[in-house]
Every structure is written in structure tokens, then in C-alpha cells.
N, C-alpha and C positions, 0 to 999 in steps of 0.2 A: 652480535657486535658490541652491545653495551647492556646495561641493566635498565635503561629507560627507553621509551619509544623514540624513534628517529623517523624523520620524513625522508624517504628515498628521493633521489634526484628526479626519477620518472613521475613521482607524485607531487613534486613541489609546485607551488604557485606563487605569483606576486614577487615580493622582495626576495624571498628565499630562493625562488627559481633564478632570478637575476644574479644573486650572489653565487649560487652553484655554478652557473654558466661563466661568471667572471673568474672564479677560482680555477675551473677546468681550463679556461683560455690562458690564464696567467701561470698556473702551476702544473697543468697537465692532467690533474685529477684531484679529487677531494679526499683529504686524509680523514680518517676516522675521528681525530681530535677536533676537526671542524664539523663534521657530520653530527657530532654529539650536540651541537648548538642549534640544530635544525628547528627545534621548538621555540627558539628565541633568535631570529635572524639578526637583530641589532647586536647581540652579544657575539655572533659569528663574525660579523663585519668588523667590530672593534677588535676582537681577538686576532683576526687575520692582519689587520693594519698594524697592531702592536708587534706581532711576530715579524712581519716584513721589515718594519722599522728597525727592530733590535738586531735581527739576524742578517739583513742584506743591505741596509743603507750605509752610506759612507761613515766610517768610524776609524779611530786609531787602532782598533782591534781587528785583526784579520779574520776571515771566515773560519779558518781552522781553530783559532783561538776561541771563537764564540761557540763552535761545536764542541770543543773540549770542555768548556764550562757546562754546556748542556749535559754532556755525558756524566761529568763528575757530580753535578747536582742531582741528576736523575738516579745515578747509582746510590748516592747517599740516601735518597728517598725510596730506593727499591722500586722504582717505576719502570716496569719492563717495557711498556709502550715507548716511553721517551728514550730509555737506554738503547733499545734496538733501533729506533728511527735515527737517532743522532749518532750512534756508532757507525751506521751505514754512511751517513753524511760525512762524518769525520774521516772514514776510511777512503773516501773519494780524494782526500788530500794526503793522508798518511800512506795509503796503499800498503798496509801491513796488518793483516788480521790478527797476527800473534801479539803485536803490541797493543792493538785495540782490546783484545781479550785480557791482557795484563792490566791495562788501564781500568777495565771494568772490575777487576778483582781488587786493585789497590793502586791508585795513581802515584802514591809515594814510592812505589817500587820501581818506577821508571826513572831514567836518567834525564830529568827535566831541568831547565835552567832555574836559577834562583828566583828570577822574575816570575816565571810560570808557576813555580811552587808557591810563591807568596800569593799570587792571584787565586790559585786553587784552594789554598788553606783558608783564605778569606771567604771563598765561595762556600766551603763546607761549614765554616763557623757561622756564617750568616744563615745557612740552611738549618743547622742543628740548634744553634743557640743565638738567635738574632739579638736577644736582650743583653748579650755579653760583648757585642761589638762596641769598641771604644775608639776614641780619636786616634790612639796609637796604632790601631789597625789600618786606618787611612793613611797615617804618616808612614807606616811601613810600606805601603803600596807606592807612595810618592818616592820613598828612598830608593826603590828598585827601578824607578824610571816611568812610572805611570803618571799621566797628566790627570788633572781633576776631571776632564771630560772622559778619559779612559776609565777612571774610577767610577764615575756615574754610570757609564755603560756596563761595566762589570756588575755593579750592583743591580742595575735594571735587568740584565740577562739572568742573573742568579734569582732575582725576585720573580721574573717571568716564568722560569722553569719550576720554581716552587708552586706557583699558581697552576701551571699546566699539569704538573705531576698530581696535584690534588684533584683536578678535574678528571684525569685518566683513572687514577686509583679510586676516587670516590664514586664514579659512575660506571666502573668496569669497562672502560674503553679498551677494546681488544685490537690486535693487529695480526696480519698474516704476512708471510714472506713477500707476497705480491704487493700488498699495501705499502710496504716499507720502501719500495723502489720505484723509479721512474718519474720523479718529480722534476719540473723545470725550475730554474733560477738557482 
């Protein structure tokens, strides 16, 4: 599953056991990206709270927009775990595996709106060269209609997926076809 030891649900005790049970109750099962935190339950809890806040709480960004950012950032970082998980999630909205495959090859090849392209270009720039982000990048997002709250949420989602991609890539978090499907929420 990964390159470090993980505590299985059946062997968990105390806080970890409570967290596993909560995640199963709320999400249907525990993703490998959460299981990797089993040696540090506090980080698992914080990670899950951040994920749910950014990806599911009320926002000016739709769920498909958030999943699109996830796929583009993860593709930029070549994180197979997150590319696959969030492509499946995005396809729940787009319902077109051919476009999803094209997205994973190069989002710029899709017929996306100017607003969407501006958001994704910002996401890639923040991922590849965060030190090159300038005020004009933010102004460009405003000019296409994003509010400051939207811009904050875009930035947080991009930053979150860079964080998660590094966990997955840095610890060898693996996935299976079965593990990618069947989540609630």
C-alpha cells in the first residue's frame, strides 16, 4: 500500500480507531491517502477536515470546478494516486471518459471558457513556479469574474493538492480500481 507502516482498521485503537470509524461512517470507507496518516492520528483528522472544507463546503466554486483543479494540479505533479481518484470524481459530473483522458493529457487542448482557462493557468503557475505569482495574476482572475473569496478558495485547493500530491508521491501511496470508487459525499 505504501512505503511506510500503516495501522489497519482492525488493529487500530483509541483516537485512531474513532477516526477510522468516523471516516467510514461519513465517507463509506477509508482512502489510502488517509490511511497513510495512521501513525499520526492528529494529522489524519486535520487532513480530513481540510479536505472536506475545501472540496465540499459552501463556496463560489462548484464541485466539478474543484475536482477539475485537483486533476490539473495532480497531472502537473504527475501524482497518479490523485489524478486517478479525482478523475473518477470529476467524471461523476462530466460523464465523458474521453474528455477526462484528454484533460489528463493537456487541459489546454479542451474547449474551456476563458474564465476556466485563467483559473487553470493560475493553478499550474502556482504549482510549478509559486515564486513567480504576482499581483497581476490575481487581477487577471478578478477580471474574468472571480471574487476574492473564489480566488482564496482556488489558491487553497491548488495548495492543498500540492500538499497531498507530495504525501502520495513521497510515501508511495498506491491505489486500486476498487479503492478509487464508492465514496460518499
